[in-house]
C-alpha positions as CSV (number, residue, x, y, z in Angstrom):
1,M,-117.6,1.2,40.4
2,I,-117.9,3.5,37.5
3,L,-115.5,5.7,38.3
4,R,-112.6,2.6,39.0
5,R,-113.3,1.2,35.5
6,A,-112.8,4.7,34.3
7,L,-110.0,4.1,35.7
8,F,-109.1,1.3,34.5
9,V,-109.6,2.0,31.1
10,G,-107.4,5.0,31.5
11,L,-104.6,3.6,32.1
12,I,-105.3,0.7,29.6
13,L,-105.4,3.6,26.9
14,I,-101.7,5.2,28.5
15,G,-99.9,1.6,28.3
16,L,-101.6,1.5,24.6
17,A,-99.9,5.0,24.1
18,A,-96.6,4.3,25.5
19,C,-96.0,1.2,23.4
20,A,-96.9,2.8,20.4
21,Q,-94.5,6.1,20.7
22,A,-91.5,2.8,21.9
23,T,-91.8,1.4,18.5
24,Q,-91.9,4.8,16.4
25,E,-88.3,5.9,17.4
26,P,-85.5,4.9,15.1
27,T,-83.5,1.8,15.7
28,P,-80.6,3.3,16.7
29,T,-77.2,1.6,13.9
30,L,-74.6,0.3,14.9
31,T,-71.1,0.7,14.4
32,P,-68.4,-1.8,14.0
33,A,-65.0,-1.2,15.8
34,P,-62.0,-0.1,13.7
35,V,-60.2,-2.9,12.7
36,W,-56.6,-1.6,12.8
37,T,-53.5,-3.4,10.7
38,A,-50.2,-3.4,12.5
39,T,-47.6,-1.6,9.8
40,V,-43.9,-3.8,10.6
41,T,-41.4,-1.8,9.7
42,P,-38.4,-4.2,8.3
43,I,-35.8,-3.4,9.9
44,P,-32.3,-2.8,6.7
45,S,-29.8,-5.7,7.6
46,S,-26.3,-4.0,9.5
47,T,-24.0,-2.9,7.1
48,E,-21.2,-2.4,9.1
49,T,-17.8,-4.5,8.7
50,S,-15.4,-5.1,11.0
51,L,-12.5,-1.6,11.6
52,P,-10.0,-2.2,9.8
53,V,-6.4,-1.7,11.9
54,P,-5.7,1.7,13.1
55,T,-2.3,3.4,11.1
56,P,-0.9,6.2,11.8
57,K,-2.1,9.2,9.2
58,V,1.1,9.5,8.3
59,M,1.7,6.3,6.9
60,T,0.4,6.8,2.9
61,A,2.5,4.2,1.1
62,T,2.4,0.5,1.6
63,L,4.5,-2.1,0.3
64,L,3.7,-5.9,1.1
65,I,6.7,-8.1,1.4
66,P,5.4,-12.0,0.9
67,E,8.6,-13.4,1.5
68,I,8.0,-12.8,5.2
69,P,4.8,-12.1,4.9
70,I,5.2,-8.3,6.6
71,K,3.3,-4.9,5.3
72,V,5.7,-2.2,5.6
73,F,4.3,1.3,6.2
74,F,6.3,4.7,5.6
75,P,6.3,8.4,4.5
76,A,4.7,8.5,1.1
77,D,7.2,11.4,0.3
78,Y,9.8,7.3,0.2
79,T,9.3,4.3,-2.1
80,L,11.0,0.6,-0.9
81,I,13.0,-0.8,-4.1
82,K,14.0,-4.2,-3.8
83,N,17.9,-4.4,-4.0
84,D,19.0,-6.8,-6.7
85,E,22.8,-7.5,-5.1
86,L,22.7,-11.2,-3.2
87,R,23.4,-11.4,0.2
88,L,23.6,-8.2,1.4
89,R,25.2,-8.1,4.9
90,G,24.4,-10.7,5.9
91,S,20.4,-11.1,4.2
92,F,18.5,-13.5,2.9
93,L,16.3,-10.1,1.3
94,S,16.3,-5.8,1.7
95,Y,14.9,-3.1,1.0
96,G,16.2,0.4,0.3
97,F,14.7,3.8,0.9
98,D,14.9,6.3,-2.1
99,R,12.9,9.5,-1.5
100,I,10.5,11.0,-4.2
101,D,11.5,14.7,-3.1
102,E,15.6,14.3,-3.2
103,P,18.2,11.7,-4.0
104,S,19.2,9.7,-0.6
105,Q,22.8,9.7,-1.3
106,S,25.2,12.4,-3.0
107,I,29.1,12.8,-3.5
108,S,28.9,16.1,-3.6
109,P,27.1,19.3,-2.1
110,P,23.9,20.1,-1.4
111,Y,24.0,16.8,0.3
112,P,20.6,15.4,1.2
113,S,19.0,16.3,4.5
114,A,19.2,13.6,7.3
115,P,17.9,12.2,8.7
116,Y,16.6,9.7,6.5
117,F,15.5,6.1,5.7
118,A,18.1,4.2,4.6
119,D,17.3,0.6,4.0
120,I,15.4,-3.0,5.5
121,Y,16.7,-5.8,6.1
122,F,15.8,-9.2,7.0
123,F,17.7,-12.0,8.0
124,S,17.6,-15.5,9.2
125,E,19.5,-17.3,10.8
126,D,21.0,-19.8,7.9
127,S,21.3,-16.9,6.1
128,I,23.7,-15.2,8.5
129,A,25.9,-18.8,8.5
130,H,26.0,-18.9,4.7
131,Y,27.1,-15.1,4.4
132,V,29.5,-15.8,7.3
133,D,30.9,-18.8,5.1
134,Y,30.6,-16.5,2.0
135,C,32.9,-14.2,3.4
136,A,35.7,-16.5,5.1
137,T,36.0,-18.8,1.6
138,T,36.7,-15.4,0.2
139,E,39.0,-13.7,2.3
140,L,41.4,-17.2,2.6
141,E,41.1,-17.7,-1.5
142,G,42.6,-13.6,-1.6
143,G,39.6,-12.4,-3.7
144,E,38.2,-8.9,-2.6
145,T,35.1,-8.8,-0.3
146,F,33.4,-6.2,0.8
147,C,31.8,-8.1,4.3
148,N,34.6,-6.5,6.8
149,S,33.0,-3.1,5.5
150,G,29.2,-4.1,5.7
151,N,28.8,-4.2,9.1
152,Y,26.7,-7.4,9.2
153,P,25.9,-9.5,11.4
154,E,27.7,-12.1,13.5
155,L,25.7,-15.4,15.3
156,E,26.6,-14.7,17.8
157,T,24.9,-11.2,17.5
158,Y,21.8,-13.2,16.4
159,Y,21.2,-15.6,18.9
160,G,22.0,-12.9,21.5
161,Q,19.5,-10.5,19.9
162,R,16.6,-13.0,19.4
163,E,16.9,-14.1,23.1
164,S,17.1,-10.9,24.8
165,F,13.6,-10.3,22.6
166,Q,12.5,-13.4,23.6
167,N,12.7,-12.3,27.4
168,L,12.1,-8.4,26.8
169,S,15.8,-7.3,27.9
170,D,18.8,-5.2,26.9
171,Y,21.6,-6.7,24.9
172,E,25.0,-5.2,25.1
173,N,24.6,-1.7,23.9
174,Y,21.5,-1.9,22.4
175,K,18.3,-0.9,24.6
176,L,15.2,-2.3,23.9
177,E,12.1,0.1,23.7
178,K,8.6,0.0,23.3
179,I,8.0,1.5,19.5
180,G,4.1,1.7,18.6
181,D,3.1,-1.8,19.1
182,R,6.5,-3.6,19.1
183,H,9.7,-4.1,20.9
184,Y,12.9,-2.5,18.9
185,F,16.8,-2.4,19.6
186,T,17.9,0.6,19.1
187,S,21.7,0.8,18.7
188,P,24.0,4.2,19.5
189,Y,24.4,5.3,15.4
190,F,27.6,4.2,13.6
191,G,30.0,5.2,11.0
192,R,30.2,3.0,8.3
193,S,34.1,2.2,6.6
194,G,35.8,4.3,4.0
195,S,33.1,7.2,4.5
196,Y,31.5,10.3,7.0
197,A,28.4,8.8,6.7
198,K,26.4,7.5,9.8
199,T,24.0,5.6,11.3
200,K,21.6,4.6,13.7
201,E,19.6,0.7,13.6
202,Y,16.7,-0.2,14.5
203,T,16.2,-4.4,15.2
204,T,12.9,-6.1,15.4
205,F,12.1,-9.8,15.3
206,V,9.2,-11.6,13.8
207,G,9.4,-15.2,14.6
208,D,13.2,-16.0,14.2
209,I,13.4,-12.8,11.9
210,K,15.8,-10.4,12.1
211,I,14.7,-7.2,11.1
212,D,17.2,-4.3,10.5
213,I,16.3,-0.8,9.9
214,W,18.7,2.2,8.8
215,I,18.4,5.1,9.3
216,S,21.0,7.7,7.9
217,L,22.4,10.6,10.3
218,S,24.3,11.8,7.3
219,S,25.5,11.0,4.2
220,Y,28.9,9.5,2.5
221,M,30.6,12.7,1.6
222,D,28.6,14.8,4.4
223,Y,31.0,15.4,7.4
224,Q,29.1,16.5,11.0
225,P,30.1,17.2,13.8
226,E,30.1,15.3,17.1
227,E,26.8,18.2,18.6
228,V,25.4,18.0,14.6
229,L,25.4,14.1,15.0
230,Q,23.7,13.8,18.2
231,L,20.9,16.3,17.5
232,R,20.3,14.3,13.9
233,S,20.0,11.3,16.8
234,V,17.4,12.0,18.1
235,E,15.8,13.5,15.5
236,S,16.4,9.8,13.9
237,D,14.2,8.5,16.2
238,Q,11.6,11.2,16.1
239,L,11.5,10.1,12.5
240,F,11.5,5.8,13.0
241,R,8.8,6.3,14.8
242,L,6.3,7.1,11.2
243,L,6.9,3.8,9.5
244,Y,5.2,0.7,10.5
245,L,5.6,-2.8,10.5
246,D,2.0,-5.2,10.2
247,T,2.1,-9.1,10.1
248,N,-1.3,-9.0,10.5
């Protein structure tokens, strides 16, 4: 009996000691979890602009012709000057190319190197009709006229080329070729009355407006044999690719 009581008292003492030890251990400190704030980096607004219409790198000179409207890109060693003469070849507007480094015309040696850009003409049906009437009236009255020596287009030529251009077909001895992004009629070179000058013509249409671009193979007093002119005709085609018409 005494042994059981002693054992019971011992168990009680051991329990009390364990409780006392448990109360002496420090209470753990809970550290709150860090709060993460998302950093939003704003996306910069786009500064991209529409790309310019590509043009050949050699086209460093530009002229806007508001009457059409059209932009002419051409080599930087040329300038384009508006012709003062009215109704030139029946055109309602024309410009002459002038080279910066050398004259385009000369009546004595040294003659300008050829081929070179010469002129650009703009025709309408009305401008050609008025010019034809003007030439006929002047001749009937016995007045002086340069109509017969100007190599101007007749209405028949205008109508025929316009229709062929719309159908993308050749016209008589004019071959239709695509040069760059436009179609052009290319002519065999021809002479001009009273001189040795030889010219090659390139023709296109913007709507109903006929555009003739002339490249000279030789100047007025510069006689050249046929084989030289044929070579220059090929070089003229290469030179013409340096010109670009922008109608946008």
